[in-house]
N, C-alpha and C positions, 0 to 999 in steps of 0.2 A: 364576306363579300369583297371581291377584288376591286382594286382601283379602277380597272376598266369598266366593271359593272357599275360602279358608282358614277363614273363619268357618263355612261350610256343611259342610265335610268333618269327619266325626267318626270317629276310629279307636277300635276296641274290640278288645282282645286278651287272651286268657288268659296270665297271666304268673306268675312266682314272685318273691317279695320275701323275702329272708332265709330262703329255703327253703320258705316257705309259699305255697300257691296263692292267687292273687288275680285279680281282673279289673281291667285298666287301661283308662282312657278318656282320649283326647286330643281336646279340643274346640278351638275357635278360640283361646282364651286360657288354657286350664287343663289341667293334667295331674292326673288323679284316679285313685285305686286303692282297691279294697275287698277286703281279705283275707277269706277265708271265716270267718264267725263273729267277725270283728273290726270295729273302728271304721274308717270310711272316712277317707281323707286326701286332700288336694289341694294343689296348688301353682299359684299364679298365675304364668304365664310372665313377664309384664311386670315384676312387682315382687319376685319371689323367685328367679328363675332367671338364672344367669350364662351358661350354655351347656351343651352336651352333647357326648359322644363315644361311639362305638360300638366295643366290643371283643368280637368274635365274636357270641355271642347276647345279650350284655349291653349295655343302654342305660344309660350313666352320666350322670346329670343333676347338674351342679354348681349348688349353691344358695347363696343369700346371704339369709338370712331371720332375722326377729326371733323370739325365744322369748317365751313368756308362760304364764300359768296359766289354768286353766279350759277349757271345751269348745272355745272358738274356737282356743286355742293348740293343742289336741290335733288339731284338724282341719287347721290351716293350717301349723304349724311344720315345716320340713324337719328340724329337729333330732330330732323324734320319729320321723322316717322311719329305717328301718334303713340303716346305712352312713354316717350323719352323722359328720363328723369335726370338728365345730365347736369342741369343747372348752369349758372354763369351766363355771361352775355353772349349774344350771337356775333359772329364775325369770322374773318379768315385768319385767326391767330395760329392755326395749325395744331392746337392742343387737342388731344383726345379726351373724350368725356364718356362717362358711363351713360347708358341708355337702355331702353327696353322696347322692343316691337312686339305688340300683342296681336296675334292673328287668331280670330275665332273661326273654327271650322264648323261644318254642318253636323258633325257627329264626333263622339269621343274616340271612336275607332280611327277616324281620319286624323285627329290630332295626335293620337299615339303613333300612327304610321309615319307622320311627318316628323315627329320628335325623334323616332328611331333613325329616320333617314338623315336628319341633321347631325345627330350624334355620330352616326357611322362615317359621314363625310369628314367631320372634325377629327375623328380617330384616324382616318386614312392619311391625315396630314403629318402624322408622326408626333403629335403632341404628347407631353408626359402625362402619365396617369397617376403616378404616386411620387411624391417628392419628400426628401428629408431636408428640413429647414433648420439652420443653425442661427440663432438670434444672439447678438452681442448686446446686452443691456447697458454696457458701460462705455461704449465707443461714442465719439463725437460729443453731442450734447445729451448723452444718455437717453436717447429717444428710440432705441432699437425696439423695445417692447411695444411702445405705442404705435410705431410705424407698422409693425407686424399686425397688430390688432385692427388698426383703423384703415390702413392703406393696402396691405398685402392680402390679408385674409378675405376681405370681400371679393376681390378679383379671383383669387384661387378657388373660392367656393362657387362663384358664379360659373367658373369654367369646369366645375365638377371634378376637380383634382383632389385626390386624397393626399394627406400629408401627415408627417410626424414632425413635431417641433421640439427642439431642445435648446435651452439657453446655456451660454458659456458661463462658467463660474470663476475661472482663473485663466491666467496666461497659459497658452499652449493647450487649453482644453479642447479647442476645435481640432487640433492636431491629433489628440488622443482619440477623439470621437471618430474621425475619418480613418484612423489606423485600425480600429476594431469594428467598424460598422459592417453589417451584413448587406453588402451592396446589391445582392440579388433581389432585394425587396423594393428597390427604388430606381426611378428613371433619371434621377439627378440629385445633386446636393446643392442647396441654395443657402447663401450667406446673406443675412440681413445685418449689415455691418459696414465698416470701412474696409479698406483693402487688406488689412492685416489678417483678418479671419480667413479670407480666401487663400492667402499664402500659407497659413497654418494647415488648411485642408489639403492643399497640394503636397506639402511636406509629409503629412500623415499618410496620404495615398502612396507616395513614392517610398515610404519606409516599410510597406507591406511586402510579404513574400509574393503575393499575387499582383505586384505593382503594375505589371504590363497590361493587365486587364483593368485594374482599379483606376489607373490614370485616364482611361478612356471614358469613365463615367462623366457625363456633362456637368459642368459647374455653372452656377448662376450667382450673380451679385446684385443685391438691391441696396442702393446707397443709404447708409445710416451712420456714416462716419464723418471725419473732418475733411479728408482730401477727396475720396471717391473717384480716383483717377481711372480705375478700370471701368466702372459703370459709365463714366463720361466718355471714355474712348469708344466703347462698344456702341453707345447710342449715337455719338457723333459720326462714326463711320457709316451708319445706316441712314444718316440724315434725319434722325429723330431728335426732338428736343429733350433736354435733360430733365427727367422727373422720375419720381419713385414709381408712379403708375406705368409709365412707359417701360421701365426696367422690368416690372412684374409681367407686363403683357408680352415682352420679348421672350420670357421664360415660358409662358403659357403657349405661345405659338410654336415653340419647340425647334426653331432654327438653331443650328450649331455652326461654330467655326473653330478651326484648329488654333492653338495658342502655343507659342514658343515657351520653353522652360529653360531657365539659366541655372547651371550649376555654379555655386559660389564655394570655392575651395581654398583652404589654407592648410597645407600638410595633410593630415588625416581627418581634419574637420571639414564637413561639407553640409550645405543645406541648399534649398532651391528657391529661386526668385521668379516672379512673373511680372513684376511692375518696373522696378528701377533700383539702381544703387547710386548713392551720391557720396561725395567726399568734398569737404570745404564749405563754401557758402551755403549751398542748399541743405546739406546735412545739418549744419549749425542752425539754420532756419527751422527745419522740420523738428529737430529734437529740443533745442533750447527754447522754442516758443511754446512748449508744452505748458509752461506756467500760465499762459494766457488762453488755455483751452476753453475757458468759459466764453470767449469771444466767438467761438465757432471758427469757420473758415477765414474770418477777418483777421484772426491772429497771425496768419502767414504774411499778409500784406503789412500789418503793423510791425512785425518783427523784422521783416525785410528792410524796412526803412531804418530801423535801429542798427541792424548789422551792416548795412551799406555805408552808413556814416562812420562806422568803426571797422573798416574793411580789414579782413585778415588774409594773409597769404601763407601757403604751406609749401615747404620744400618737398621734393620727392620726384618720382619718375613714373611714367605710364608706358607700358609696352603693349603692343597689340598686333593682331593679324588682321589687316584691313580686308573689307569686302571688295570684290572686283569693282574697279572704277575709283577706288579711294586710295590707291597706292601712293599718291603724291603727298599724303599727310605724314608728318613725322620724318625721322631719319632711320636708315637701315641699321640693324644691330645683329650681332651674332646670335646663334641659338641660345635662348635663356637656359639657365641651369635648373635642375629639379623640376622639369616640366611634367614628368610622369606623376609626381605626387600632387600636381595641381590640375589634373584632368585632361592633359594633352598627351596622346600617345606618340611614340617615335616611329610610326610606320609599322607597328606590330599590333596584333589583336590585344585589346584592352582586357586586363584581368577582371574577373567577376568581383562584385563588391563583397568584401569580407570584413568582419569586425576583427578585433584582436584575437578572438578564439577561432577564427577561420570559418565562422558560420555565416550563411547568407543573411544579409540584412537589408534587402531591398535594392533599389535602383543605384547603380554604381556612379551615376553622374555622366554628363555629356563628355564625349571624347572626340577628337578629330585626328586624322592622319596628316601630319605636317607635310610630308613629302618635300616639295620645293617651295612651300609657303614661306613667305618672308616676314619675319617679325620687324616691326618698326617701333620707334619710341619718341616720346615727347618728354622733355625735362622741364621741371618747375623753375621757380615757384608757381603754384597754382592758386587762383582765386576759387575756382570751382571745377569739379569733375562730375558730370552727370551722365549716367548711362541708362537709357530708357528702352523698355521692351514694347511699350504701347505709347500712343501719341500724348495722352494727358497724364500729368502727375497729380493733378487735382482738378476740381471743377473749373477753375479759372486759370490754369497754367498748362499751356500746350508746350511741354518741354521738348518733345521729339516729333516735330510736325511731319516727318517723312517715315516714321516708324510704322511697320506692318505687324500684324498679330502673329504671322507665321512665315516670315521671310528667312528665318534662320540667322538673323543678325541683331545685334544691339546697336542703337543709335547713340553715339557719343557727342556730347556738347561740352567742350572744354574751354575754360577761360583762364589764360595764364597771366595776363596783366590787363588791368582796366581801371581807369580813374574812377573814384567813387561816384562822381556825378553821372558818369556814363553807365555805371552799374544801376543807378536809379532809373535811368532811361530804359535800360534793358527790361526792368521790371514791368514797365507799362507796355512793352512789346511782347510780353510772354503770353498774353491771353490768346493770341492767334498764331503764336510760333514765329512771328517776324523777327524776334531777337536773334535767331540763328544767322541772319544776314549781316549782323554787325561784324566789322573787321576784328573785333576783340574775341569773337566766338569761332572756334574751330569745330565744325560739325561734320561728322563722317560716320560710316557704318563699319562694324567689326564683327568677326566671327568669334574671336577670343580676345580677352584683354586682361592685363595684369597691372594692378596698382601696387606701387612700392611707396607707401606714405612716409613722409618725414615730419620734422618738427615745424612749428609755426615760425615764420620769419620774425626775428627779433626776440625769440625765446630759446633758452637752452634746455628747457624741460618740458614744455607743453607741445603736444601734438594736436590732432583734430579728432573729428568724429567720422566714422564710416557707417552709413545708414542704408539698410536694404529694406525696401517695402515698408518704411515707417518704423523699423526696429533697429536699434543700435547693435551692430555686430562687432565693432572694435572702437575703443575710445582711448585717446592718448592725452586728454586734457586734464587728467587727474581728478575729475569730478564724478560723482555718482550719487544716485538716490540711496537713502538709507536702507531700503528693503529691496533694492534692485538685484536681480540675478546677475551672476558673473557673465560677462559678455563672451560669446562663443569663440571669438578670435582675438588675436593679439594685434595691437597697433604697431606697425613697423615692418614685420615680415610680409612678403608678397601675398596678395590675395588675388586669385584668378577667377575670371568668369568665362564660361564656355556655354554656347547656346545649343540646345537640342531642338531642332526645328519641328514645330507642330506636335509636340509630345502630348499636351493636354487638349481638352475640348471644353468650350464654354458656350452657354446659350447666348445667342446674338439676335438682334432684331431682324437681320437678314443674312 
């Protein structure tokens, strides 16, 4: 049945709701009912309904709706419908709650006809029918498995979505899974994890021979980690409160948005980032606070305080191609050397990706034609270099308040010099992104950026940490965990980031 047919067909039926006679109407996108002598109610199928099932003469509609006060809430809230099992106190807190509307028809045939019609309308919205779900049981507070069982699965099943679930067993397992997965069987890949598993999935897809179609498979993130920056960014952009259930419902509804992917390159080594890259204070905070992981997200605030009191600065240089309107930042420089090996072409067609044997090995990485583009630079020492692809780095830190998911640019927030007490002040302004207004913060957008990291000020041997999406990619401080894998890049030689606009696709609330 076509969308136009679905919109044109209107079902009207005498029903009983909670024993009271009523008239129900099903239009293209709305289920409404009017009890005799009572106030009319309605549900928007797209934004308030998970799915439905038929039991004899009863049509049971599973809802996921926000409560509120006043006339609008009385009309739209499924919690005011009889049979709602949402629980919790009433009020206008804006939180969505599970519920159920039970509509008793005059016959089983009528209930079956209405059930088919509701399912057809939900299917016409482009909702996913089958998902591959990757669960990280080790991330955050090791709650991924329980989050899947207790919070994800009930909503997925209520929506009638089929799924295959697989847990990760080791580092880069999600990358291996996405690299070999038969994508024809699924309408999306969902990560019940922190941001790291999503990044692994993106890298696995881009390493495939069919990467051009693979990377278009929609990706979803359900927060079960420590930072959860991507989930927070997606929900915040749609005006939705941050919660696991809201993240799941965003996937069920099937809306998608494009997402920039950043190529991170040093010589012949490359991988792909979707969240952020940091060097200096934030990288130290993210990685060195791992010893306090048992504290959950509070570990970041705690270690920020410790690190600010013992502030480090790093020598080095940052070169970048500014986005239009940001040419006033930095100083002009001549064309950097070895650009081609770092993902920027010199006005000619970029070579296809090849490994050392000349075989195709997936996506080559982002490239730009420089033409008359001007490189600019900032010279250290640096307290912090933070490059963000999405607004939030974690649930409580809006690192890049002007970042867009698919604008083709990274947002740079750079601190070169700042008294330690002012650094502490910036911490409290990070929740809503107000810290970027500080005179100590240089905030601008770039198409490509190159980091040339140096040693820590006051040390002749120690460098710093470069962290991408929560993983160390280069380390110059001489420390390492006993069983830690060798870092993919060296600390010291230039590392370049170049953005490919809208390369990936993610499920989004709107």
